[in-house]
N, CA, C and O of each residue as an XYZ file, in Angstrom:
396
protein
N     111.274    111.811     94.027
C     111.131    111.440     92.631
C     109.644    111.456     92.283
O     108.815    110.945     93.035
N     109.326    112.032     91.166
C     107.915    112.141     90.785
C     107.475    110.899     90.025
O     108.291    110.100     89.564
N     106.179    110.765     89.912
C     105.572    109.614     89.252
C     106.056    109.466     87.804
O     106.241    108.349     87.321
N     106.258    110.588     87.119
C     106.714    110.523     85.727
C     108.135    109.992     85.624
O     108.517    109.451     84.586
N     108.928    110.138     86.687
C     110.343    109.765     86.649
C     110.610    108.318     87.055
O     111.747    107.855     86.956
N     109.594    107.600     87.506
C     109.816    106.221     87.952
C     109.279    105.221     86.935
O     108.328    105.492     86.203
N     109.916    104.067     86.916
C     109.467    103.001     86.027
C     108.567    102.060     86.805
O     108.821    101.738     87.966
N     107.504    101.628     86.132
C     106.591    100.662     86.729
C     106.438     99.477     85.779
O     106.736     99.567     84.588
N     105.964     98.364     86.341
C     105.675     97.211     85.487
C     104.320     97.452     84.819
O     103.667     98.454     85.110
N     103.888     96.559     83.935
C     102.620     96.781     83.225
C     101.398     96.938     84.139
O     100.395     97.526     83.736
N     101.482     96.415     85.367
C     100.349     96.530     86.295
C     100.431     97.757     87.200
O      99.516     98.000     87.987
N     101.506     98.530     87.103
C     101.622     99.754     87.873
C     102.424     99.653     89.158
O     102.455    100.603     89.939
N     103.074     98.516     89.393
C     103.930     98.369     90.577
C     105.312     98.913     90.243
O     105.754     98.819     89.098
N     106.003     99.483     91.237
C     107.323    100.051     90.994
C     108.284     98.981     90.487
O     108.344     97.880     91.034
N     109.029     99.309     89.447
C     110.032     98.393     88.907
C     111.233     98.332     89.848
O     111.890     97.296     89.951
N     111.520     99.438     90.533
C     112.649     99.509     91.455
C     112.146    100.078     92.775
O     111.793    101.255     92.852
N     112.112     99.256     93.805
C     111.564     99.709     95.090
C     112.379    100.840     95.712
O     111.879    101.551     96.584
N     113.622    101.014     95.279
C     114.440    102.120     95.790
C     113.921    103.483     95.328
O     114.298    104.513     95.886
N     113.059    103.490     94.312
C     112.475    104.745     93.825
C     111.391    105.274     94.764
O     110.965    106.421     94.629
N     110.940    104.447     95.714
C     109.831    104.828     96.576
C     110.213    105.970     97.521
O     111.339    106.036     98.015
N     109.264    106.855     97.757
C     109.395    107.919     98.755
C     107.994    108.247     99.258
O     107.001    107.867     98.638
N     107.918    108.946    100.371
C     106.600    109.338    100.882
C     105.887    110.256     99.891
O     104.668    110.181     99.734
N     106.648    111.118     99.226
C     106.050    112.023     98.242
C     105.448    111.230     97.080
O     104.352    111.531     96.609
N     106.186    110.209     96.627
C     105.689    109.366     95.547
C     104.434    108.624     96.001
O     103.474    108.497     95.241
N     104.444    108.138     97.230
C     103.271    107.438     97.773
C     102.052    108.352     97.765
O     100.956    107.930     97.395
N     102.244    109.603     98.172
C     101.131    110.563     98.167
C     100.606    110.776     96.756
O      99.397    110.846     96.537
N     101.534    110.878     95.791
C     101.149    111.086     94.399
C     100.367    109.873     93.865
O      99.338    110.029     93.206
N     100.869    108.669     94.157
C     100.184    107.451     93.720
C      98.791    107.352     94.338
O      97.818    107.027     93.656
N      98.711    107.635     95.634
C      97.429    107.551     96.333
C      96.426    108.547     95.749
O      95.264    108.205     95.530
N      96.873    109.767     95.501
C      96.001    110.782     94.926
C      95.474    110.320     93.572
O      94.299    110.506     93.256
N      96.349    109.718     92.780
C      95.955    109.205     91.466
C      94.871    108.123     91.602
O      94.044    107.947     90.708
N      94.888    107.406     92.726
C      93.920    106.332     92.971
C      92.703    106.819     93.753
O      91.836    106.028     94.122
N      92.647    108.137     94.003
C      91.500    108.704     94.703
C      91.554    108.533     96.212
O      90.518    108.557     96.876
N      92.762    108.361     96.762
C      92.923    108.162     98.205
C      93.737    109.312     98.775
O      94.812    109.638     98.272
N      93.209    109.928     99.838
C      93.963    110.956    100.554
C      94.540    110.299    101.797
O      93.795    109.864    102.675
N      95.877    110.225    101.876
C      96.528    109.483    102.954
C      96.400    110.181    104.303
O      96.693    111.369    104.442
N      95.951    109.405    105.297
C      95.834    109.861    106.678
C      96.851    109.088    107.518
O      97.565    108.228    107.001
N      96.912    109.395    108.805
C      97.812    108.666    109.709
C      97.485    107.173    109.719
O      98.390    106.345    109.830
N      96.206    106.822    109.606
C      95.808    105.408    109.579
C      96.346    104.721    108.329
O      96.810    103.583    108.398
N      96.288    105.403    107.193
C      96.845    104.853    105.954
C      98.345    104.603    106.130
O      98.851    103.537    105.779
N      99.048    105.599    106.679
C     100.501    105.475    106.844
C     100.864    104.324    107.768
O     101.860    103.637    107.543
N     100.063    104.108    108.807
C     100.321    102.996    109.726
C     100.290    101.667    108.966
O     101.145    100.804    109.166
N      99.298    101.518    108.098
C      99.150    100.304    107.289
C     100.287    100.207    106.266
O     100.900     99.149    106.124
N     100.570    101.295    105.559
C     101.623    101.292    104.532
C     102.990    100.994    105.134
O     103.751    100.195    104.588
N     103.299    101.628    106.247
C     104.602    101.406    106.886
C     104.726     99.987    107.426
O     105.812     99.409    107.409
N     103.628     99.427    107.901
C     103.639     98.038    108.360
C     103.913     97.094    107.189
O     104.710     96.164    107.314
N     103.261     97.330    106.065
C     103.471     96.494    104.876
C     104.913     96.587    104.397
O     105.514     95.577    104.032
N     105.467     97.785    104.397
C     106.867     97.965    103.977
C     107.818     97.253    104.929
O     108.794     96.642    104.492
N     107.539     97.327    106.229
C     108.407     96.681    107.220
C     108.372     95.158    107.064
O     109.412     94.500    107.112
N     107.187     94.612    106.879
C     107.055     93.152    106.713
C     107.795     92.715    105.449
O     108.511     91.714    105.464
N     107.626     93.456    104.366
C     108.295     93.098    103.108
C     109.810     93.181    103.269
O     110.531     92.331    102.746
N     110.298     94.182    103.975
C     111.744     94.330    104.188
C     112.303     93.163    105.003
O     113.412     92.695    104.745
N     111.535     92.699    105.981
C     111.982     91.595    106.836
C     111.892     90.244    106.139
O     112.786     89.410    106.281
N     110.815     90.026    105.386
C     110.569     88.697    104.818
C     110.989     88.563    103.362
O     111.199     87.451    102.878
N     111.113     89.678    102.663
C     111.471     89.626    101.252
C     110.295     89.384    100.327
O     110.475     89.254     99.117
N     109.086     89.322    100.883
C     107.903     89.165    100.033
C     106.774     90.035    100.562
O     106.715     90.354    101.750
N     105.884     90.409     99.658
C     104.767     91.270    100.038
C     103.803     90.521    100.947
O     103.443     89.378    100.668
N     103.389     91.156    102.022
C     102.486     90.502    102.972
C     101.034     90.515    102.520
O     100.615     91.373    101.744
N     100.276     89.547    103.019
C      98.840     89.525    102.818
C      98.167     90.424    103.837
O      98.820     90.964    104.730
N      96.860     90.582    103.700
C      96.118     91.492    104.576
C      96.150     91.075    106.039
O      96.193     91.934    106.919
N      96.130     89.781    106.316
C      96.126     89.336    107.716
C      97.393     89.772    108.442
O      97.335     90.236    109.581
N      98.538     89.622    107.778
C      99.807     90.042    108.391
C      99.840     91.559    108.576
O     100.275     92.062    109.612
N      99.371     92.279    107.552
C      99.344     93.743    107.649
C      98.428     94.172    108.790
O      98.771     95.057    109.574
N      97.262     93.537    108.876
C      96.293     93.862    109.919
C      96.890     93.645    111.305
O      96.758     94.491    112.189
N      97.540     92.518    111.480
C      98.126     92.190    112.786
C      99.244     93.165    113.151
O      99.285     93.682    114.267
N     100.144     93.412    112.207
C     101.298     94.276    112.466
C     100.873     95.720    112.726
O     101.409     96.381    113.615
N      99.907     96.202    111.944
C      99.482     97.601    112.075
C      98.414     97.795    113.143
O      98.037     98.920    113.473
N      97.929     96.660    113.684
C      96.834     96.704    114.672
C      95.610     97.426    114.093
O      94.930     98.187    114.781
N      95.355     97.162    112.812
C      94.221     97.745    112.107
C      93.313     96.601    111.651
O      93.750     95.740    110.888
N      92.066     96.579    112.104
C      91.169     95.499    111.678
C      91.034     95.437    110.157
O      91.071     96.465    109.482
N      90.879     94.234    109.631
C      90.765     94.054    108.179
C      89.613     94.876    107.610
O      89.734     95.435    106.520
N      88.496     94.956    108.335
C      87.364     95.773    107.856
C      87.790     97.231    107.660
O      87.393     97.883    106.695
N      88.603     97.725    108.591
C      89.088     99.110    108.484
C      90.030     99.269    107.297
O      90.012    100.299    106.624
N      90.858     98.246    107.035
C      91.769     98.301    105.894
C      90.967     98.403    104.596
O      91.345     99.137    103.682
N      89.855     97.661    104.519
C      89.004     97.729    103.323
C      88.392     99.120    103.160
O      88.181     99.569    102.033
N      88.103     99.808    104.270
C      87.567    101.166    104.180
C      88.657    102.149    103.743
O      88.392    103.084    102.987
N      89.884    101.928    104.228
C      90.989    102.814    103.880
C      91.422    102.638    102.420
O      91.749    103.606    101.733
N      91.415    101.382    101.966
C      91.880    101.041    100.622
C      90.815    100.220     99.899
O      90.966     99.008     99.746
N      89.742    100.868     99.455
C      88.677    100.124     98.766
C      89.176     99.581     97.422
O      90.226     99.992     96.930
N      88.422     98.668     96.844
C      88.758     98.118     95.524
C      90.084     97.359     95.512
O      90.988     97.697     94.747
N      90.200     96.344     96.350
C      91.396     95.511     96.345
C      92.512     96.062     97.201
O      93.534     96.505     96.679
N      92.330     96.041     98.520
C      93.303     96.675     99.411
C      94.725     96.127     99.305
O      95.672     96.910     99.378
N      94.915     94.826     99.136
C      96.279     94.278     99.086
C      97.055     94.865     97.912
O      98.228     95.213     98.050
N      96.400     94.975     96.757
C      97.059     95.538     95.577
C      97.335     97.029     95.766
O      98.426     97.508     95.456
N      96.338     97.760     96.277
C      96.519     99.207     96.473
C      97.629     99.478     97.481
O      98.462    100.358     97.262
N      97.648     98.736     98.575
C      98.685     98.924     99.593
C     100.055     98.679     98.976
O     100.977     99.471     99.170
N     100.193     97.578     98.229
C     101.484     97.254     97.618
C     101.932     98.347     96.648
O     103.096     98.746     96.654
N     101.010     98.829     95.817
C     101.372     99.870     94.850
C     101.811    101.148     95.553
O     102.847    101.722     95.216
N     101.027    101.592     96.525
C     101.335    102.849     97.216
C     102.582    102.704     98.083
O     103.360    103.649     98.213
N     102.778    101.520     98.680
C     103.932    101.283     99.550
C     105.198    100.981     98.759
O     106.285    100.911     99.333
N     105.068    100.801     97.442
C     106.241    100.563     96.614
C     106.831     99.179     96.751
O     108.032     98.984     96.561
N     105.977     98.205     97.084
C     106.451     96.826     97.229
C     105.814     95.964     96.133
O     104.819     96.377     95.538
N     106.362     94.779     95.855
C     105.810     93.942     94.786
C     104.377     93.501     95.074
O     103.924     93.497     96.219
N     103.683     93.134     94.010
C     102.317     92.631     94.140
C     102.328     91.377     94.986
O     103.154     90.494     94.757
N     101.427     91.270     95.968
C     101.365     90.062     96.789
C     101.062     88.833     95.941
O     100.269     88.900     95.002
N     101.692     87.715     96.271
C     101.471     86.484     95.523
C     100.014     86.027     95.591
O      99.537     85.330     94.695
N      99.308     86.423     96.659
C      97.915     86.018     96.835
C      96.972     86.766     95.884
O      95.808     86.391     95.746
N      97.466     87.811     95.235
C      96.617     88.587     94.313
C      96.768     88.062     92.899
O      97.872     87.807     92.417
N      95.619     87.909     92.248
C      95.648     87.425     90.869
C      95.856     88.562     89.904
O      95.908     88.343     88.694
């Protein structure tokens, strides 16, 4: 499903997480100036797995631990608010810790 075909909330998060796909993630990331690498996917897949298990979007510490990616590295992969960018690209709700 392409970016034009999905509904988002006013902040740009997917309205329906079932609309998410790897292709959509690539499109969203490109729009945000990010070219996804294997390291990005490790972080994104970890965030999706945690959200699926817990029912809520994880914070950076949980993502870091699960993906075995240091928080400093996550900030390099997803500059300008990594928790929000990860959630948007991974198709999960905005983390409660984000304002």
